[in-house]
N, C-alpha and C positions, 0 to 999 in steps of 0.2 A: 092671571099669569098663565102662560103656556105650561103644560105639564112638565116639559123638559126644563123650563126655568126653575120649577120647584125641585126637580131632581138635581140640578146643578147646585142649588143652595144646600140641599140635603147632603150630598156627597162631600162638598167642601166643608161643611160643618163636621161631618164624621172625621175628615182628615185633620182639621184644626183642633177639635175638642176631644176626639176619642181615639186618636192614633190608629185610624182604620187600617186593617192589615193590607188591603189592596192599594193603599196609598203610601206604603212603607217601602222605600227603595232598597235595593241590594247594597251591601257595603263593598268597600274596596277589595277586601279579601275574596269575596265571592266573584267579583269581576276578574281578578287575577287567576282564580281557579278555572274560570271559563276560558281564558286565554290559553290555558294549559290543557284543555280538553275535559275538565271536570265540571259538569254543569247540569242543570235541570231547569225546565220552565213548566208553568202550569196554566191550563185552560179552565180547570175546575178546582175545587178547594184542596184536595189531598193527593191526587194521583199525578205524577209527572208525565209529561208528553213523551211517548216512545221516541227514542232518538231516530229511528228509521223513518219517522214521519217528516223529518226535516232534510235528511240527506246533506249534500255538500252545499253550503250557503255562500261560499266565497264569490264575491262580486254580484250576488243576486240582489234584486230590488225587493225589499220586504216592507209591507205596510202593517203597522200595529194599529188595528182599528179599535177604538175605545180602549187603548192600551197604555195610557199615560200612567205615571207613577214610578217609573224607574225600576221595573222588575223584569219584564221580558225583553224589552228592546236593548238594554245593555248587554244581555247574554247573546242575543242574536248578532249584535255588532261585534262582539268578541269572536264570534264564529266566522266573521268575514263578510256579513251582509251589509248592504247599503240601505239604511233604515229610514223610514218615515213614520212618525207617530201622529195619530189623529185622535183628538179627544175634545169633549165639550167643557171639561174642567180646566180652567187656567192654572189652578193649583197643581193638578196632576202634570200639566205640561211644564210648569216651572220646575217641578221636581225632576222631570226628564231632562230638562236643560242643565240643571245643576249637576246631575250625574255625568252627563256628557262632558261638561267642563272639568269636572274632577278627574275623569279618566282620560281626557284629551282626545276624544273622537268627535267626528262630525255627524250631525243628525238633522234631518228636516222635520220641523215641528209645524203642524197645521191645526188650528183651532176650528172646530166645527161640530155639527150635530149629525150623527149617522142615520137619524130618522128622516133626513132630507137627502137629496141627490148628492153624491160624493164629488168633491171638486178635483177629480183626477181624470186623466185621459183614458180612452179605451186601451186595454191591454198594456197597462203601465207597469204592473207588478208581477213578480215570479211567485210570491207567497203572500198571503194575507193571514194574519194571526188575530183572532177575535176571542178573547177570554169572555167569561160569562158577563153579558150586559143586556141580553134579550129581555130580562125582567124589567128593565127600565124603558123599554120600547113597546109601543102599543101594537105595531104591525112589523113582522119580521120578513115577510115575503119580499117587500121592496128592497130590504137590505141584501137579501140573497141575490136579487137581480143585479144590484149595483156591484156587488162583489164579483159576480160572473163577468160583468162588463169590463171592469178594470184589471182583471187577471189576464195574463198572457195565456195562449194555448199551452196546455200541459202544465199550467200553473196550479198551485195547491191552496186550498182554503182549510185552515185549521180553526175550528170553532168550538167554543164551550157554550152550552146552553143550560139554563135552569128551567126545567119543565114544570108541570102543574102540581106536583106532590106538595111542595111547600105551601101552596096557596089554599089547600083544602082544610088544613088543620089550624087549631087555635095557637096562641102564642107559646103555650107550653108543649105543643105537639102531642097532645093526648086525645083530643076529640076532633072529629070531622065537623066543621061548622060552616063551610062555604060551598056554594054552588060554583060551577065553572061555566063560562070563563070568568076569571077574576079580573074585573075591570072597574077601577074606582071612578072612571069618568062617566060610567053609566049607573053604577050601584052606589048610592050614598052611604049605605052601611059599610060596604067594603072600604070606602074612602075614610070613614071614621076609624076603622081598624088601623089603617096605615098612619093616620094623623096621630092616633094615640101612641103608636110605637115610634113616631118620628122617622118613618121609613120612606118618605118621598112618595112618588106615584109609581107603583109597580103593577105588572100585568102577567097573568099566566099565559102559556102558549101550549097548544096541543102538539102531540108528536107529528100530526099531519102537517101542521104549519112549519115545524122545525126541520123535519126530515124530508117530507114530500115537497115542502117549499123549496129546498135545495135542488131536488130532482127536477121540479118544474122549471127552475131557473136554467137547468142544463148541466148541473154537476153530476158526476159519478161518485157515489159514496164508496170509499175504499175500505175504511175501518172505523169502528167506534168503540168506546168503552164507557161504563157508567161510574159515577162517583157519589159519595155522600156529602153532607154539609160540613163534615169535619168536627162538628160539635152538636150538642142537643140530643133529644130523645130519638129522633129519626136516625141520627148517626149511630147512637148506641145500639139501635136495633138493626143496623146495617141495611137501612132502607135507602136505595139510590134516589137522588133528587136531581141529578144533572147528567148530561151526556157530553162527551168530547167526540168530535167527528173529524175525520180526515177525508177531504173531498177533492176531486180532481176536475179541472176544466179540460175537456178533451180537445 
C-alpha cells in the first residue's frame, strides 16, 4: 500500500471508532454565531487564528486544503467566502457535505491527495487554509510550491505545521528516543512505533523545510505563533510543538 492509503484508513478509523476531534463538525449554534460575527478557527490544537489574518472574506475564493470535517469551512462560509474543500478522506468530505446541507450553503468538494499536484488552476484562490497535516506528508516543499501556484497575487496562505518535537520523545513524552528525521519508510523501528500506536504513517519536518520551504516557493512570511499539543506532558510543560504561519504571495 502507498503510505497515504495507510493514512486514509487510519484517519477514517479514528473518525468512526474514536470520535476524532479533527473529524467532529461544528454544531448549528456555532454556525449561527459565526453569521453574527462571533467565531474562531484553528490551525493548531489550542490557539485560535488571529482575526486580522483573514480580513474581509466576502466574495473571496477560499481553499480548505486537507480541511474536511466541517470545522473551518463552515465558519469561513458564514463570513462570506466562496469555499472549496480538498481532502483525501471521503468521510471528512461527507461530513463537510452534511454540514453544508444542514446550514443551506453551497460548497465545492474535491477528493484528492495534497502530496500530489493539486487539481486547480494557476492563481485560482484568494486564501488557502491548511491546518496541521504536514505530519502525514513525507515532503512539504512540493506542497508549498503548489500553494504558491494556485494563489492569486497578494493572496494569503494560513498554515499550521507540526514540527519535530513530538517525534523525538516516547509515547509518554518523558524520554528522547528517536533520531531525526523521523521517517517510517526508511527506519523500520520508527515504523514499528507507529504501528504499535495505530498512528498511520507520520513524518517529522525540520524548520528549514517548513519555514524556508515557503520562502523558497516565493512566499513572504508575515506573522507566526507557536502552540502546544493541548494535552500530554509536553503540553503540561508548555513546550511548543507546532507553528501557525501567515504568509503572503507578493
